[in-house]
C-alpha positions as CSV (number, residue, x, y, z in Angstrom):
1,M,-21.7,-124.7,74.1
2,N,-21.1,-121.1,73.0
3,N,-19.2,-119.1,75.6
4,E,-19.0,-115.9,73.6
5,L,-20.4,-112.7,75.1
6,T,-22.9,-110.6,73.4
7,F,-24.6,-107.3,74.1
8,D,-27.6,-109.3,75.2
9,D,-25.6,-110.7,78.1
10,L,-25.2,-107.1,79.4
11,E,-28.8,-105.9,79.0
12,I,-30.6,-105.0,82.2
13,P,-34.2,-103.7,82.7
14,E,-34.6,-100.0,82.2
15,P,-34.4,-98.3,85.6
16,D,-37.3,-96.1,86.9
17,R,-36.2,-92.8,85.5
18,S,-38.9,-90.8,87.5
19,V,-36.5,-90.6,90.4
20,F,-33.5,-89.3,88.5
21,Y,-31.8,-85.9,88.8
22,S,-32.3,-83.3,86.1
23,H,-29.3,-82.7,83.8
24,D,-28.8,-79.3,85.5
25,V,-28.6,-80.8,88.9
26,L,-26.0,-83.4,87.7
27,K,-24.0,-80.7,86.0
28,K,-24.0,-78.6,89.2
29,K,-23.0,-81.5,91.3
30,L,-20.1,-82.3,88.9
31,A,-19.0,-78.6,89.0
32,E,-19.1,-78.5,92.8
33,G,-16.9,-81.6,93.1
34,S,-19.7,-83.7,94.6
35,F,-18.7,-86.6,92.4
36,D,-15.0,-86.7,93.4
37,R,-15.4,-89.8,95.6
38,L,-17.7,-91.5,93.1
39,R,-15.2,-90.8,90.3
40,D,-12.5,-92.5,92.4
41,Q,-14.8,-95.5,92.9
42,L,-15.6,-95.6,89.2
43,H,-11.9,-95.5,88.3
44,S,-11.2,-98.4,90.7
45,F,-14.0,-100.4,89.2
46,V,-12.5,-99.9,85.7
47,K,-9.1,-100.9,86.9
48,R,-10.4,-104.0,88.6
49,H,-12.4,-105.1,85.5
50,T,-9.9,-104.1,82.8
51,D,-9.4,-107.7,81.7
52,E,-13.2,-108.2,81.4
53,I,-13.6,-104.9,79.6
54,L,-10.9,-105.8,77.1
55,E,-12.4,-109.3,76.5
56,I,-15.9,-108.0,75.9
57,A,-14.6,-105.2,73.7
58,A,-12.6,-107.7,71.7
59,D,-15.8,-109.8,71.2
60,V,-17.7,-106.7,70.0
61,D,-14.9,-105.7,67.7
62,H,-14.9,-109.2,66.2
63,E,-18.7,-109.1,65.7
64,F,-18.7,-105.5,64.4
65,P,-15.3,-104.9,62.6
66,G,-14.4,-101.3,62.2
67,I,-16.1,-100.0,65.3
68,D,-14.0,-97.2,66.9
69,R,-11.9,-98.7,69.7
70,R,-12.4,-95.9,72.2
71,D,-16.2,-95.9,71.5
72,N,-16.2,-99.6,72.0
73,L,-14.3,-99.4,75.3
74,L,-16.6,-96.7,76.6
75,A,-19.7,-98.6,75.6
76,T,-18.4,-101.7,77.3
77,I,-17.6,-99.8,80.5
78,R,-21.0,-98.2,80.5
79,A,-22.7,-101.6,79.9
80,M,-20.7,-103.2,82.7
81,V,-21.6,-100.5,85.2
82,E,-25.3,-100.7,84.2
83,A,-25.2,-104.5,84.5
84,S,-23.5,-104.3,87.9
85,Q,-25.9,-101.6,89.1
86,G,-23.0,-99.8,90.7
87,V,-19.2,-99.9,91.2
88,S,-18.6,-100.3,94.9
89,P,-21.1,-102.2,96.9
90,A,-19.4,-101.6,100.2
91,A,-19.2,-97.8,99.7
92,E,-22.8,-97.7,98.4
93,M,-24.0,-99.7,101.4
94,G,-22.1,-97.2,103.7
95,D,-23.8,-94.3,101.9
96,Q,-27.2,-95.8,102.3
97,I,-26.6,-96.4,106.0
98,K,-25.8,-92.7,106.3
99,E,-29.1,-91.9,104.7
100,I,-30.9,-94.3,107.0
101,N,-29.2,-92.6,110.0
102,K,-30.4,-89.2,108.8
103,E,-34.0,-90.6,108.5
104,I,-33.7,-92.0,112.1
105,W,-32.7,-88.6,113.3
106,Y,-35.5,-86.8,111.4
107,R,-38.0,-89.2,112.7
108,G,-36.6,-88.9,116.2
109,E,-37.3,-85.2,116.0
110,E,-41.0,-86.2,115.4
111,G,-40.9,-88.4,118.5
112,K,-40.5,-91.7,116.7
113,T,-37.8,-93.9,118.2
114,D,-38.0,-97.4,116.8
115,R,-34.7,-97.4,114.9
116,K,-35.3,-100.9,113.4
117,Q,-38.8,-100.0,112.1
118,I,-37.5,-96.7,110.7
119,S,-34.6,-98.4,109.0
120,Q,-36.9,-101.1,107.5
121,E,-39.3,-98.4,106.2
122,W,-36.4,-96.5,104.6
123,V,-35.2,-99.6,102.8
124,Q,-38.7,-100.4,101.6
125,K,-39.5,-96.8,100.4
126,H,-36.2,-95.4,99.3
127,S,-33.4,-98.0,98.7
128,S,-34.3,-98.8,95.0
129,H,-34.7,-95.1,94.2
130,W,-31.4,-94.3,95.9
131,R,-29.6,-97.0,93.9
132,N,-31.2,-95.7,90.6
133,A,-30.1,-92.2,91.5
134,R,-26.5,-93.4,92.2
135,L,-26.5,-95.3,88.9
136,Q,-27.6,-92.2,87.1
137,E,-24.7,-90.3,88.7
138,L,-22.2,-93.0,87.6
139,L,-23.6,-92.9,84.0
140,Y,-23.4,-89.1,84.0
141,L,-19.7,-89.4,84.9
142,I,-19.1,-91.9,82.2
143,D,-20.8,-89.8,79.6
144,N,-19.1,-86.6,80.7
145,E,-15.6,-87.7,81.5
146,P,-15.0,-90.6,79.1
147,A,-11.3,-90.0,78.3
148,P,-9.8,-90.9,81.8
149,L,-11.8,-94.2,81.8
150,I,-10.7,-95.2,78.4
151,D,-7.1,-94.2,79.2
152,L,-7.2,-96.4,82.3
153,V,-8.0,-99.4,80.1
154,E,-5.7,-98.5,77.2
155,K,-2.7,-97.9,79.5
156,S,-3.1,-101.2,81.3
157,D,-0.5,-103.9,80.6
158,K,-3.2,-105.9,78.8
159,A,-4.2,-103.3,76.2
């Protein structure tokens, strides 16, 4: 039995890009500091998964000798975040609950008071789009701030 990892092991279906933010919106959110908490979550994810990142990157380096180490590490981080569909399930769940509570308030202003039904409707209509948008924000951070992520892995005791 072959236990080696390949890029195919990390492939995920292409997300629905119709709900994603424009590049300008992401750039503005980054400049305004809207990603500070998300950046911290991403860095924690990388720290927690350093061993796995290094293992996968080593396999890739073995399969494709001569690949730039930093590019390899960044591609591995990006693939892991995509495969995981996020970096902090607890924080993401909390953020979705905040959005559901906003919806309950909005709908309450319209006279609708069944919190359970409103919550279920939000989940059915918006949760997958919300997760796709969050993933897009994470990938934007990875693509636009690669050096700190790579440095976290390289500066670990395992590198």
